[in-house]
C-alpha positions in Angstrom: -92.1 -176.8 -53.2 -91.0 -176.0 -49.7 -87.9 -177.4 -48.1 -87.6 -178.4 -44.6 -85.4 -176.0 -42.3 -83.6 -178.9 -40.7 -82.8 -179.9 -44.4 -81.2 -176.6 -45.3 -79.4 -176.7 -42.2 -77.8 -179.8 -42.9 -76.8 -178.8 -46.2 -75.5 -175.8 -45.3 -73.6 -177.4 -42.7 -72.2 -180.2 -45.1 -71.0 -177.4 -47.3 -69.1 -175.5 -44.8 -67.3 -178.7 -43.6 -66.6 -179.6 -47.3 -65.1 -176.3 -47.8 -63.0 -175.9 -44.8 -61.4 -179.4 -45.2 -60.4 -178.2 -49.1 -58.9 -175.1 -47.4 -57.0 -176.8 -44.7 -55.9 -179.4 -47.0 -54.7 -176.5 -49.8 -52.7 -175.1 -47.2 -51.0 -178.0 -45.4 -49.3 -179.1 -48.5 -45.6 -179.6 -48.6 -44.0 -177.3 -51.2 -41.7 -179.5 -53.7 -38.3 -179.2 -53.5 -36.1 -178.0 -56.0 -33.8 -180.9 -58.1 -31.8 -178.6 -59.4 -27.8 -179.4 -60.0 -25.0 -178.3 -57.9 -23.6 -175.0 -56.4 -22.3 -173.6 -59.9 -20.2 -170.8 -57.9 -19.4 -170.8 -53.8 -19.9 -167.2 -52.3 -18.5 -168.3 -48.9 -14.9 -168.9 -50.4 -13.0 -166.2 -52.0 -9.4 -166.7 -53.3 -6.8 -164.1 -51.9 -4.0 -162.9 -54.0 -0.7 -164.1 -53.2 1.0 -161.0 -51.7 -1.8 -160.6 -49.3 -1.5 -164.3 -48.2 2.1 -164.2 -47.9 1.6 -161.8 -45.1 1.2 -162.3 -41.5 -2.1 -163.3 -40.1 -1.5 -160.7 -36.8 1.0 -158.4 -35.2 2.4 -161.2 -33.2 3.8 -163.2 -36.0 5.1 -160.0 -37.4 9.2 -160.8 -37.2 11.3 -158.4 -34.7 14.0 -157.0 -36.2 17.6 -158.1 -34.7 19.2 -155.8 -31.8 22.2 -154.9 -34.6 19.9 -153.3 -37.1 18.5 -150.5 -34.2 20.3 -147.9 -34.2 22.2 -146.3 -31.5 20.2 -143.6 -29.3 17.0 -145.1 -30.8 15.0 -145.6 -27.2 13.4 -149.4 -26.9 9.7 -149.6 -26.6 8.2 -151.4 -23.5 5.7 -153.9 -22.8 2.2 -152.4 -24.4 0.3 -150.4 -22.1 -4.0 -150.0 -21.9 -5.3 -146.8 -23.4 -3.4 -144.0 -25.8 -0.6 -143.2 -23.2 2.9 -145.2 -22.6 5.3 -145.5 -19.7 7.1 -142.2 -20.5 4.2 -140.2 -20.5 2.8 -141.9 -17.3 6.2 -141.7 -15.7 6.1 -138.0 -16.4 2.6 -137.0 -15.2 3.5 -138.9 -11.8 6.8 -137.2 -11.5 7.1 -134.7 -8.8 9.0 -131.3 -10.0 12.2 -130.3 -9.2 12.3 -127.7 -6.5 15.3 -126.1 -7.8 13.3 -124.8 -11.0 10.3 -123.5 -8.5 9.4 -120.4 -9.7 10.0 -117.3 -7.4 7.1 -115.5 -6.7 8.9 -112.3 -7.5 9.3 -113.5 -10.8 5.7 -114.7 -11.3 4.4 -111.5 -10.7 7.2 -109.7 -13.0 5.9 -111.9 -15.9 2.2 -111.3 -15.0 3.0 -107.3 -15.3 4.7 -107.6 -18.4 1.9 -109.8 -20.3 -0.5 -107.2 -18.8 1.8 -104.2 -20.4 1.9 -106.2 -23.3 -2.0 -106.8 -23.7 -3.3 -103.4 -22.5 -1.0 -100.4 -22.5 -3.4 -98.3 -21.3 -3.9 -100.0 -18.4 -0.3 -101.4 -17.5 0.3 -98.9 -15.0 -3.0 -99.5 -12.8 -3.0 -102.8 -13.3 1.0 -103.2 -12.2 -0.1 -101.1 -8.8 -3.0 -103.3 -7.8 -1.0 -106.2 -8.7 2.1 -105.3 -6.3 -0.4 -103.7 -3.5 -2.4 -106.6 -3.4 -0.1 -109.0 -1.7 0.6 -106.5 1.4 -2.6 -104.8 1.4 -4.0 -106.1 4.9 -7.8 -106.9 5.3 -9.5 -104.6 7.4 -12.0 -106.2 9.6 -15.1 -103.9 10.5 -15.1 -102.5 14.3 -19.2 -102.5 14.0 -20.7 -105.7 13.8 -23.7 -104.3 12.1 -21.4 -103.2 9.5 -20.9 -106.4 8.7 -23.6 -107.3 6.1 -22.7 -104.2 3.9 -19.0 -105.2 3.3 -21.0 -108.9 1.7 -23.4 -107.0 -0.2 -21.8 -107.5 -3.6 -21.6 -111.5 -2.9 -25.4 -111.3 -2.5 -27.3 -110.0 -5.8 -27.1 -113.6 -7.1 -30.8 -113.6 -7.1 -32.5 -111.6 -10.2 -35.4 -110.1 -7.4 -32.4 -109.1 -5.3 -31.2 -106.4 -8.1 -34.7 -105.4 -8.6 -35.8 -104.6 -5.5 -32.4 -102.8 -5.1 -31.7 -104.6 -1.4 -27.9 -103.9 -1.6 -29.0 -100.1 -1.4 -31.4 -100.6 1.3 -28.6 -102.5 3.2 -26.2 -99.8 2.5 -28.7 -97.3 3.9 -29.2 -99.1 7.2 -25.7 -99.7 7.7 -24.5 -96.1 6.3 -22.1 -93.9 8.5 -23.1 -92.4 11.7 -23.3 -88.8 12.0 -22.1 -88.3 15.2 -22.4 -84.5 15.1 -25.1 -83.4 18.0 -24.6 -79.7 17.8 -25.5 -77.9 14.6 -23.0 -74.9 13.6 -25.6 -72.8 12.6 -27.4 -70.1 15.1 -30.7 -68.4 15.2 -30.9 -65.6 12.5 -33.4 -62.5 13.1 -36.1 -62.4 10.3 -34.7 -59.7 7.6 -37.8 -57.9 8.5 -41.2 -57.2 10.0 -43.0 -57.4 6.8 -41.7 -60.9 5.7 -43.5 -64.0 4.5 -41.1 -66.6 5.8 -40.6 -69.7 3.8 -43.1 -72.3 4.2 -46.1 -70.1 4.0 -48.9 -71.1 1.3 -50.3 -68.4 -1.0 -53.8 -69.6 -2.5 -55.0 -68.8 -5.9 -56.8 -70.0 -8.8 -56.1 -70.2 -12.4 -57.1 -67.3 -14.8 -55.6 -68.8 -17.8 -55.6 -72.6 -18.4 -52.9 -74.9 -19.5 -52.2 -77.6 -22.4 -48.8 -79.1 -22.4 -48.7 -79.5 -26.1 -46.9 -76.4 -26.3 -44.9 -74.3 -23.8 -46.2 -71.4 -22.4 -47.2 -69.2 -19.6 -50.2 -69.1 -17.1 -51.7 -66.3 -14.7 -53.5 -67.1 -11.5 -55.2 -64.8 -8.6 -54.4 -64.6 -5.5 -58.0 -65.9 -3.4 -57.3 -64.9 0.4 -55.1 -62.3 1.9 -51.4 -63.1 2.9 -50.4 -61.8 6.4 -46.8 -61.2 7.7 -45.4 -64.4 9.3 -43.6 -63.4 12.5 -47.0 -61.7 13.5 -50.1 -61.8 11.3 -51.2 -58.3 11.7 -49.6 -56.7 8.4 -51.4 -57.3 5.0 -48.7 -57.8 3.0 -50.4 -59.5 -0.2 -54.2 -58.6 -0.6 -56.8 -60.6 -2.3 -56.9 -60.1 -6.0 -52.9 -60.2 -6.6 -52.0 -61.8 -9.8 -49.3 -64.6 -10.0 -47.3 -65.1 -13.2 -45.8 -68.4 -14.0 -44.4 -71.1 -16.3 -45.2 -74.5 -17.2 -43.3 -78.1 -18.3 -44.4 -78.7 -21.4 -42.0 -81.8 -22.0 -44.4 -84.9 -20.9 -43.1 -88.3 -20.2 -45.2 -91.5 -20.9 -47.2 -92.1 -17.8 -47.0 -88.6 -16.3 -50.5 -87.1 -15.1 -49.4 -84.1 -13.5 -48.0 -80.9 -15.3 -45.4 -78.9 -13.3 -45.5 -75.4 -12.7 -43.5 -73.0 -11.2 -44.2 -68.9 -10.2 -42.0 -66.3 -11.4 -43.5 -63.1 -10.6 -46.2 -61.4 -8.2 -48.1 -58.4 -8.8 -50.0 -56.4 -6.6 -53.0 -54.3 -7.2 -51.4 -51.2 -6.4 -49.0 -52.1 -9.4 -46.0 -52.9 -7.2 -44.4 -56.3 -8.2 -41.6 -58.9 -7.0 -39.8 -61.4 -8.5 -40.6 -65.1 -7.2 -37.5 -66.8 -8.4 -39.6 -69.7 -9.7 -41.7 -70.9 -6.2 -43.3 -74.2 -6.8 -46.6 -74.7 -7.6 -48.9 -77.6 -6.0 -52.4 -78.7 -5.8 -55.1 -77.8 -2.7 -53.5 -81.1 -0.5 -49.8 -79.7 -1.1 -48.9 -82.8 -3.8 -46.3 -80.8 -6.5 -47.9 -79.7 -9.8 -51.5 -80.0 -11.0 -53.7 -83.1 -12.4 -56.9 -82.5 -14.0 -57.6 -83.7 -17.5 -55.0 -86.4 -19.1 -55.4 -87.6 -23.4 -53.1 -90.6 -23.7 -54.3 -90.5 -27.4 -54.8 -94.2 -27.2 -57.8 -93.6 -30.4 -55.2 -92.3 -32.8 -52.7 -95.2 -31.8 -55.8 -97.8 -32.2 -56.4 -96.7 -35.5 -52.7 -96.6 -36.3 -52.2 -100.0 -35.2 -55.9 -100.9 -37.4 -54.7 -99.0 -40.2 -51.0 -100.9 -40.1 -53.0 -104.4 -39.9 -55.3 -103.8 -42.9 -52.3 -102.6 -45.1 -50.8 -105.8 -44.2 -53.7 -107.9 -44.8 -54.6 -106.2 -48.3 -50.8 -106.5 -49.5 -51.4 -110.8 -48.9 -54.9 -111.0 -49.9 -54.0 -111.2 -53.6 -51.3 -113.9 -53.2 -51.8 -117.2 -55.5 -49.7 -120.1 -56.5 -50.3 -119.6 -60.4 -48.7 -115.9 -60.3 -45.7 -115.0 -62.3 -42.1 -114.3 -60.8 -42.7 -110.8 -61.8 -46.0 -109.9 -60.2 -45.0 -112.2 -57.4 -41.5 -110.1 -56.9 -44.3 -106.8 -57.4 -46.4 -107.9 -54.6 -43.6 -108.7 -52.4 -42.1 -105.2 -52.6 -45.0 -103.8 -52.2 -46.3 -105.8 -49.1 -42.8 -104.8 -47.7 -43.6 -101.4 -48.2 -46.3 -101.4 -46.8 -45.8 -102.8 -43.7 -42.7 -100.4 -43.4 -45.5 -97.8 -43.6 -47.7 -99.4 -41.2 -44.8 -99.1 -38.5 -43.7 -96.0 -38.9 -47.2 -94.2 -38.2 -48.0 -96.6 -35.1 -44.2 -95.7 -33.9 -44.8 -91.9 -34.3 -48.1 -92.6 -32.5 -46.1 -94.0 -29.7 -43.9 -91.0 -29.7 -46.6 -88.8 -29.3 -46.5 -87.3 -25.6 -49.9 -87.4 -23.5 -51.1 -84.2 -23.4 -52.2 -82.6 -19.7 -55.0 -80.0 -19.5 -55.7 -77.9 -16.5 -59.3 -75.9 -17.1 -59.2 -72.0 -16.1 -60.4 -71.7 -12.2 -58.8 -74.7 -11.1 -57.4 -74.3 -7.2 -53.6 -73.9 -7.1 -50.9 -72.9 -4.2 -47.7 -71.1 -4.1 -45.5 -73.0 -1.7 -43.0 -70.3 -0.4 -39.3 -71.6 -0.1 -37.7 -68.4 0.0 -38.6 -65.6 2.5 -40.2 -62.8 0.9 -39.4 -59.0 2.5 -42.4 -57.1 1.5 -44.2 -53.7 2.6 -47.5 -53.6 4.4 -50.0 -53.1 1.6 -51.9 -49.3 0.9 -54.4 -49.1 -2.1 
């Protein structure tokens, strides 16, 4: 049996209309009104006690006391003013002070000195002197206009970059006092000897022994070029092959790449020697100190940091919500101990100074800063 499509559509449309109408009718019905009795208890009307009902409704209805009931000497209140202040307080605020009661500047200064002496006995005398001298000290104006910025340099370091770049010191250097001495009091001095190596001369050498800054020690070098007298350059004073004895500074700061070295003695091939009084050493370019190999111990530091991290992570892996209080306390104590141990390891590795190494054969120079009186070399 087959139904027509039109019949099905018509039936569905009719059913939809019936359902919609029933729904609309059910929602639009009026609710029945209750038909109960009257109000049993009034919530709006609350009876007041007789003692409260007999009181006045506001402050205007409060009876004022008779004039005879007010004792003598009691001030009468004036009309109310807005705010918390009354007329006497307002009058006292606008009334100018009596000139007869004005404080004497000398009395004020004396009171300030007494207060300073009471608070600080140690600086009482200095404070008193400064306060007494301050009113009488004249303000001096700089004679040179160029010196004016230096006088106000103390008010300019408000900027953070000002103090970081040391601008006040640079201005102080530019505005420093002028040295008007145009004639030197010193006079020319004759050389102490014909056989002298004067200050400023450079002695070329090469290291015989290496340097490692882990421990203090001495260093030996050998002169690689002949050294002649400074006045004429005709007399051989220090031949090639002479030996130099020196010491180096084993205390190395963080980030330092050059090792400090001084020479203490010069030994000639014929056995004669002279004390050099800590003449400074330099590289072939003239820079102070020597630079070759630097070990900052980064590998050891990274290993210490990794070990500290592993100790901290290992102590936290066993944590769980179901563990007992005793086990939790033990775990926390162990975690704290491991964390402190790791921090100590990292801190000690941070305190290890860099190791500077200068290999044997490294070229070096002796910067002569004092005249060396020698003799012509005869082997």
